[in-house]
Structures are given as C-alpha cells and as structure tokens.
C-alpha positions as CSV (number, residue, x, y, z in Angstrom):
1,M,-38.8,-71.1,52.3
2,K,-39.4,-71.5,55.9
3,I,-42.5,-69.6,57.2
4,P,-42.3,-68.1,60.7
5,R,-44.6,-69.9,63.2
6,P,-47.3,-67.2,63.3
7,L,-47.7,-67.2,59.5
8,A,-47.7,-71.0,59.4
9,G,-50.6,-71.0,61.8
10,L,-52.3,-68.4,59.7
11,A,-52.0,-70.6,56.6
12,A,-54.0,-73.3,58.4
13,T,-56.6,-70.7,59.6
14,A,-57.2,-69.6,56.0
15,F,-58.3,-73.0,54.8
16,V,-60.3,-73.8,57.9
17,A,-62.0,-70.5,57.1
18,T,-62.9,-71.6,53.6
19,A,-64.8,-74.6,54.9
20,C,-66.6,-72.7,57.7
21,A,-67.5,-69.7,55.5
22,S,-68.9,-71.9,52.8
23,A,-71.2,-73.8,55.3
24,A,-57.6,-42.5,59.8
25,S,-60.2,-39.8,60.4
26,P,-62.9,-38.9,57.8
27,S,-61.6,-36.9,54.9
28,P,-63.5,-33.5,54.5
29,A,-62.3,-33.4,50.9
30,A,-64.0,-36.7,50.1
31,T,-67.3,-35.3,51.4
32,G,-67.2,-32.2,49.2
33,G,-65.5,-30.2,52.0
34,A,-67.8,-30.5,54.9
35,G,-67.2,-33.9,56.6
36,P,-69.5,-35.0,59.4
37,S,-71.5,-32.1,60.8
38,A,-70.7,-30.7,64.2
39,S,-74.4,-31.0,65.0
40,A,-74.0,-34.8,65.0
41,G,-73.4,-34.6,68.8
42,A,-75.9,-36.1,71.2
43,S,-78.9,-34.1,72.2
44,G,-80.4,-36.0,75.1
45,S,-80.9,-39.4,76.7
46,A,-83.2,-41.9,75.3
47,A,-85.5,-44.3,77.1
48,T,-83.5,-47.5,76.4
49,G,-79.7,-47.0,76.4
50,G,-77.5,-44.3,74.8
51,E,-78.3,-40.9,73.5
52,T,-80.0,-39.7,70.3
53,P,-77.8,-37.4,68.2
54,E,-79.3,-34.4,66.6
55,T,-78.0,-35.6,63.2
56,L,-77.1,-39.2,62.2
57,V,-74.0,-39.7,60.1
58,I,-73.6,-42.7,57.9
59,G,-70.1,-43.4,56.5
60,F,-68.8,-45.3,53.5
61,V,-65.3,-46.2,52.2
62,P,-64.7,-46.0,48.4
63,S,-63.9,-49.1,46.4
64,R,-63.4,-46.8,43.5
65,E,-63.2,-43.0,43.1
66,A,-64.4,-41.2,46.2
67,D,-66.1,-38.3,44.3
68,A,-68.4,-40.8,42.5
69,L,-69.3,-42.4,45.8
70,V,-70.3,-39.1,47.4
71,E,-73.1,-38.7,44.8
72,T,-74.1,-42.3,45.0
73,I,-74.6,-42.5,48.8
74,Q,-76.9,-39.5,48.9
75,P,-80.1,-41.4,48.2
76,V,-79.3,-43.7,51.2
77,A,-79.0,-40.7,53.5
78,D,-82.2,-39.2,52.1
79,Y,-84.2,-42.4,52.6
80,L,-83.0,-42.7,56.2
81,T,-83.8,-39.1,56.9
82,E,-87.4,-39.7,55.7
83,Q,-87.9,-43.0,57.5
84,L,-86.3,-42.1,60.8
85,G,-87.7,-38.6,61.0
86,M,-84.3,-37.0,61.7
87,P,-81.5,-35.6,59.6
88,V,-79.0,-38.1,58.2
89,E,-75.8,-37.1,56.5
90,G,-73.5,-39.2,54.4
91,F,-69.7,-39.0,54.2
92,V,-66.9,-40.8,52.5
93,S,-63.9,-41.8,54.6
94,T,-60.5,-42.2,53.1
95,D,-60.2,-45.8,54.4
96,Y,-61.8,-48.2,56.9
97,T,-59.4,-47.2,59.7
98,G,-60.8,-43.6,59.4
99,L,-64.4,-44.8,59.5
100,V,-63.7,-46.9,62.6
101,T,-62.1,-43.9,64.2
102,A,-65.1,-41.7,63.2
103,M,-67.5,-44.1,65.0
104,E,-65.1,-44.4,67.9
105,T,-65.1,-40.6,68.4
106,G,-68.8,-40.1,67.8
107,Q,-68.4,-38.5,64.3
108,A,-70.2,-41.4,62.6
109,H,-73.2,-43.5,63.9
110,I,-73.7,-45.9,61.0
111,G,-71.0,-47.4,58.8
112,A,-70.6,-49.7,55.8
113,F,-67.6,-51.7,56.8
114,G,-65.4,-54.5,55.3
115,P,-65.4,-57.7,57.4
116,F,-62.3,-56.9,59.4
117,A,-63.2,-53.2,59.9
118,M,-66.6,-54.3,61.3
119,L,-64.8,-56.3,64.0
120,Q,-62.6,-53.3,64.7
121,A,-65.7,-51.2,65.1
122,V,-67.0,-53.7,67.6
123,D,-63.8,-53.8,69.5
124,R,-62.9,-50.1,69.5
125,A,-66.3,-48.3,69.2
126,D,-68.6,-50.8,70.9
127,A,-70.5,-51.0,67.6
128,E,-73.3,-53.4,66.9
129,I,-73.2,-55.4,63.6
130,I,-76.8,-55.2,62.3
131,L,-76.7,-56.4,58.7
132,Q,-74.5,-58.3,56.3
133,S,-74.3,-58.1,52.5
134,E,-75.2,-60.7,49.9
135,R,-74.0,-60.7,46.3
136,N,-75.6,-63.0,43.8
137,G,-77.1,-65.0,46.6
138,S,-73.7,-65.6,48.3
139,A,-72.8,-64.5,51.8
140,T,-69.1,-64.8,51.1
141,Y,-66.6,-63.4,48.6
142,H,-62.9,-64.0,47.8
143,T,-59.6,-62.4,46.8
144,Q,-58.7,-62.4,43.1
145,F,-55.0,-62.7,42.2
146,F,-54.1,-61.1,38.8
147,T,-51.0,-60.4,36.8
148,N,-49.5,-58.6,33.8
149,Q,-47.5,-61.8,33.0
150,P,-50.0,-64.5,32.0
151,D,-47.4,-66.6,30.3
152,K,-45.8,-67.1,33.7
153,Y,-48.9,-67.6,35.9
154,C,-51.5,-69.2,33.5
155,T,-51.4,-72.9,32.7
156,D,-53.9,-72.4,30.0
157,E,-54.9,-69.8,27.5
158,P,-56.7,-66.8,29.1
159,V,-60.4,-66.7,28.1
160,P,-62.7,-63.7,27.7
161,N,-65.1,-63.0,30.6
162,E,-67.9,-60.5,30.2
163,R,-68.6,-57.9,32.9
164,E,-70.6,-54.7,33.0
165,V,-69.2,-51.3,33.4
166,E,-71.7,-48.5,33.6
167,D,-74.3,-50.9,32.1
168,Q,-72.1,-51.6,29.1
169,P,-70.6,-55.0,28.4
170,V,-66.8,-55.2,28.9
171,T,-64.6,-58.2,28.4
172,F,-61.7,-59.1,30.7
173,L,-59.3,-62.1,30.7
174,N,-59.2,-65.0,33.2
175,C,-57.2,-68.2,33.3
176,N,-56.7,-71.3,35.4
177,G,-60.4,-72.1,35.8
178,T,-61.3,-68.7,37.2
179,D,-63.5,-67.7,34.3
180,R,-67.1,-67.1,35.2
181,G,-70.3,-65.5,33.9
182,P,-71.1,-61.9,34.9
183,D,-73.5,-63.0,37.7
184,D,-71.8,-66.2,38.8
185,S,-70.2,-66.6,42.2
186,P,-67.7,-69.5,42.1
187,E,-66.2,-70.5,45.4
188,G,-62.5,-70.2,46.0
189,P,-59.9,-71.3,46.3
190,I,-59.1,-71.9,42.6
191,G,-55.7,-71.9,40.9
192,I,-53.8,-70.8,44.0
193,E,-51.1,-73.4,43.3
194,N,-49.8,-71.0,40.7
195,L,-48.7,-68.6,43.4
196,A,-45.7,-70.9,43.9
197,K,-44.4,-69.2,40.7
198,V,-44.0,-65.9,42.5
199,E,-40.2,-65.4,42.8
200,D,-38.2,-63.8,45.7
201,G,-38.4,-60.0,45.5
202,T,-41.5,-59.9,43.2
203,T,-43.6,-56.7,43.8
204,V,-47.1,-57.6,44.8
205,S,-49.8,-54.9,44.9
206,F,-52.1,-55.2,48.0
207,V,-54.9,-52.8,49.0
208,E,-54.3,-51.9,52.7
209,Q,-53.3,-53.9,55.7
210,T,-56.7,-53.9,57.3
211,S,-58.5,-55.1,54.1
212,A,-59.7,-58.7,54.4
213,S,-59.6,-59.5,50.6
214,G,-56.9,-56.9,49.9
215,Y,-54.3,-58.1,52.4
216,I,-55.3,-60.3,55.3
217,F,-56.6,-63.4,53.4
218,P,-54.2,-63.2,50.5
219,A,-51.3,-63.1,53.0
220,T,-52.5,-66.4,54.3
221,V,-52.6,-67.8,50.8
222,F,-49.0,-66.7,50.2
223,A,-47.9,-68.3,53.5
224,T,-49.6,-71.6,52.4
225,A,-47.6,-71.4,49.1
226,G,-44.4,-71.1,51.1
227,I,-44.0,-67.4,50.5
228,N,-43.5,-65.1,53.5
229,P,-45.7,-62.1,52.7
230,E,-43.5,-59.8,54.8
231,T,-40.0,-60.8,53.7
232,D,-40.1,-62.9,50.5
233,I,-42.0,-60.3,48.3
234,E,-42.0,-56.5,47.9
235,P,-45.5,-55.4,49.1
236,L,-47.0,-52.3,47.5
237,F,-50.1,-50.9,49.3
238,A,-52.1,-49.2,46.6
239,G,-54.8,-47.9,49.0
240,S,-57.9,-49.1,47.1
241,H,-59.0,-52.2,45.1
242,D,-59.1,-50.3,41.8
243,A,-55.7,-48.8,42.5
244,S,-54.3,-52.3,43.0
245,V,-55.6,-53.3,39.5
246,I,-54.1,-50.1,38.0
247,A,-50.7,-50.8,39.6
248,V,-50.5,-54.1,37.9
249,C,-51.8,-52.8,34.6
250,E,-49.1,-50.0,34.6
251,G,-46.3,-52.3,35.6
252,Q,-45.7,-51.1,39.1
253,A,-46.3,-54.7,40.3
254,E,-46.2,-58.1,38.7
255,V,-49.0,-59.6,40.8
256,G,-51.9,-57.9,42.5
257,V,-54.9,-58.7,44.7
258,S,-58.4,-57.2,45.1
259,F,-62.0,-58.3,45.5
260,D,-63.5,-60.1,42.5
261,D,-63.9,-58.2,40.1
262,A,-62.4,-54.9,40.9
263,R,-61.3,-54.4,37.3
264,T,-64.8,-53.0,36.6
265,A,-64.1,-50.2,39.1
266,A,-60.7,-49.1,37.7
267,T,-60.4,-46.0,35.5
268,T,-57.2,-45.6,33.7
269,E,-55.7,-45.1,30.2
270,C,-54.0,-48.5,30.6
271,D,-55.6,-51.4,28.8
272,I,-56.9,-53.4,31.7
273,E,-59.1,-55.5,29.5
274,N,-56.0,-57.1,27.9
275,E,-53.2,-56.4,30.3
276,V,-54.6,-57.6,33.7
277,V,-55.4,-61.3,33.8
278,V,-57.0,-63.0,36.8
279,F,-55.3,-66.3,37.5
280,A,-56.4,-67.4,41.0
281,Y,-59.1,-67.0,43.6
282,G,-58.4,-67.2,47.4
283,P,-60.5,-68.9,50.0
284,E,-64.0,-67.6,50.8
285,I,-64.4,-64.6,53.2
286,P,-67.6,-63.5,55.1
287,N,-69.1,-60.5,53.3
288,D,-69.0,-56.9,54.5
289,G,-71.9,-55.3,56.3
290,I,-73.4,-52.5,58.3
291,A,-72.7,-51.6,61.9
292,V,-74.1,-48.9,64.2
293,A,-72.7,-47.1,67.1
294,G,-73.4,-49.0,70.3
295,A,-74.1,-45.7,72.1
296,L,-77.3,-45.2,70.0
297,P,-80.6,-46.1,71.8
298,D,-81.7,-49.7,71.2
299,D,-84.9,-48.6,69.5
300,L,-83.0,-46.3,67.1
301,Q,-80.6,-49.1,66.2
302,T,-83.6,-51.3,65.4
303,R,-85.3,-48.6,63.3
304,I,-82.1,-48.1,61.3
305,K,-81.8,-51.8,60.7
306,D,-85.4,-52.1,59.6
307,A,-85.2,-49.0,57.4
308,L,-82.1,-50.3,55.6
309,L,-83.6,-53.7,55.1
310,E,-86.7,-52.1,53.6
311,Y,-84.6,-49.9,51.4
312,S,-82.6,-52.9,50.1
313,Q,-85.9,-54.6,49.1
314,S,-87.2,-51.6,47.1
315,E,-86.4,-51.1,43.5
316,E,-84.6,-47.8,44.1
317,G,-82.7,-49.1,47.1
318,A,-81.6,-52.3,45.3
319,A,-80.2,-50.2,42.4
320,T,-78.4,-47.8,44.7
321,L,-76.8,-50.6,46.8
322,E,-75.7,-52.4,43.6
323,E,-74.1,-49.2,42.4
324,I,-72.3,-48.5,45.7
325,Y,-70.9,-51.9,46.5
326,E,-72.6,-54.4,44.1
327,I,-74.8,-55.5,47.0
328,S,-77.8,-57.6,45.9
329,A,-79.3,-58.0,49.3
330,L,-78.9,-57.2,53.0
331,T,-79.4,-60.0,55.5
332,E,-79.0,-61.0,59.2
333,P,-75.2,-61.1,60.1
334,D,-73.4,-64.3,60.6
335,L,-71.3,-63.3,63.7
336,D,-69.7,-66.7,64.0
337,A,-68.4,-66.7,60.5
338,L,-66.9,-63.2,61.0
339,E,-64.7,-64.6,63.8
340,I,-62.8,-66.4,61.0
341,V,-61.6,-63.0,59.9
342,R,-60.6,-62.0,63.4
343,D,-58.5,-65.2,63.8
344,A,-56.8,-64.6,60.5
345,A,-55.9,-61.0,61.4
346,R,-54.7,-62.0,64.8
347,E,-52.3,-64.7,63.4
348,L,-51.0,-62.1,60.9
349,G,-50.5,-59.6,63.6
350,V,-52.9,-57.0,62.1
351,T,-54.7,-55.2,64.9
352,E,-55.2,-51.6,63.6
C-alpha cells in the first residue's frame, strides 16, 4: 500500500526518534462537582514576572477511572499547600486538550501532561516544562500493541507475565519477545513486524489523537508497516488507555494500543488476563512530565518545582506518584528529546 508523503516522512521520524530517545475544558463532574475555583484568579503583581493567584490549581488527566484519580491527587495538593504557604486545589480534566485549555485560560497553573500535551501547553499557554517523569529508571516509554487474536499476531506461544493490581499479583499474556518482569523496562521497538498482518478495514483501538503513545507514535509504526492509519484501518478512539484495552477485550476492535502496561488499569467483567495479548512494542517516547503556567512569577515556579522534587523523594510522595501514574522519580526535563514528539505530531498533522 502506498503511504502519502507526509506519513512516509513520519515513519522515518519514528525510528530516528527511537535512537535519539534512547541516548476540552476541565470537567466539573470529574472533580466532584466543583472544578477549578473562581478564586484562582490573580491577586497582584510579583517582583519577578507574572502574577500570584490567590489559589493555585494543579490538573491531572486520568489514565484510568477519573473518580479514583480525584482521591489520589489530593495528597499532592495538600503537600503543595503546606510547602508553598497558599491554597492549592487539584482537579481532573477529561483529557489533555482540556487541561491545556485550562492552563491557557488561567484555570490551571500546574499540570501533569503527556509529552505532546506538554508541548501544546508551551505553544498555547506559554507554559514552562519544569520536571519529567522516570519509571523504573527509564526516561522513556513505548506503545504496546495488543490483540484478541493471538493466533494471528503471535509467532510463538503467549507466555504469562506477572503484574501488580492494587498490590496483588495478576498474570497477563505477552508474545513475540514482549514478555518482561513486573519492574523491567525493555526498549522498543519489539515485534512490530507483526503489524504487517493487520488487514484492510481492521478496527484498531486508539486512545485519543493527541496521545503520544495512544495515537501519534503508533500511527508512525503503522505507516512504517505500509498501513495508512487514516485510510487502511478503521480507527476507534476509546478516550483513555484502559478503555482501549477494554475495547479489544470486548471485541469492539481486533488490535489496540496503549502505554505499557495499561491492562493493570482496566476494570471490566471481560477476562483481560486471558483475552488481551500484547504482541509488540513501538519505539521509545520521551516520558510525560510537569509544566507550570508561564504567567506565574519566576520564584513561584522555582518553589513549585523544588516542592514537587522534594515530594517525589519522600516515602509518602513516592507512593502517591506511583499510584497516580506509576512514576518512580521526577527529574530535570530533556527538552531536546521532547522535540521528537513535536516532529512526529507535525508530520502526522496533529496540532490540537
């Protein structure tokens, strides 16, 4: 199948990215009904740039059920309130676009963004990227490709892989060399040659169009496999990583994508442990991170960064960040690596 020129260029970007990386509005319902407080407006000028709001708002986007995340983020807001000496509220946006819009309109001042959404926040809200996530010592992550038809996509027998769900061991199935220990971080790509088995018209479950691991980078992988992600397959945008897993488990799609391993976040009556088999990993992607509104005073931006770093190094903070996004550490951002994401999105035509 012939790939249009922009997607052909995108395919090359994806695998250059692998080498380089290895070296809507907020939803009041999701916040329990309140949303960002009206008191979050600015109260006066600061000595060095920007204005200090009466209340800081920190926003998150769920990788699983929003209600569960609302409770989990509260300790972060409480810690920042104590360390900064000013009220800090947490809220859960429906998606990254909503969180970017919230920062752009002054409704959020701190945000936990995916890699592409961080760049959107910089471009649209003049945000400053202050921290980046690490997981199991790695500054990158990858897309996982999974299926409910392992006989078609697996070249070997799927093997059990142990994970933890709510501190309990759970076993999932992987094939084609994607099996790993619960704390391992193998580098992609692995097994992507098996994507050539995706037939015309196959329904593929993605997350959302602005998700790096849930659409942007897997689209580059499909393009490399000779499959136009816009015309050769039937895309289904599930809206979240766990929903993409559920869509494949329930048979709404034959193949799906998410971050590795979103199966642990999915809650459904469907038998994910036996029905959803990971068969490939995409190229490495720079991790998500934290950005702050550029309109905040410079000294406040620094204090927020220092407080979050200190929190991540505490026992309580480490446990909370692990529960929210499986973050094992917060580090200085690699801004050059993030440009890989911008290049991939530009080639794909994703701008919003």
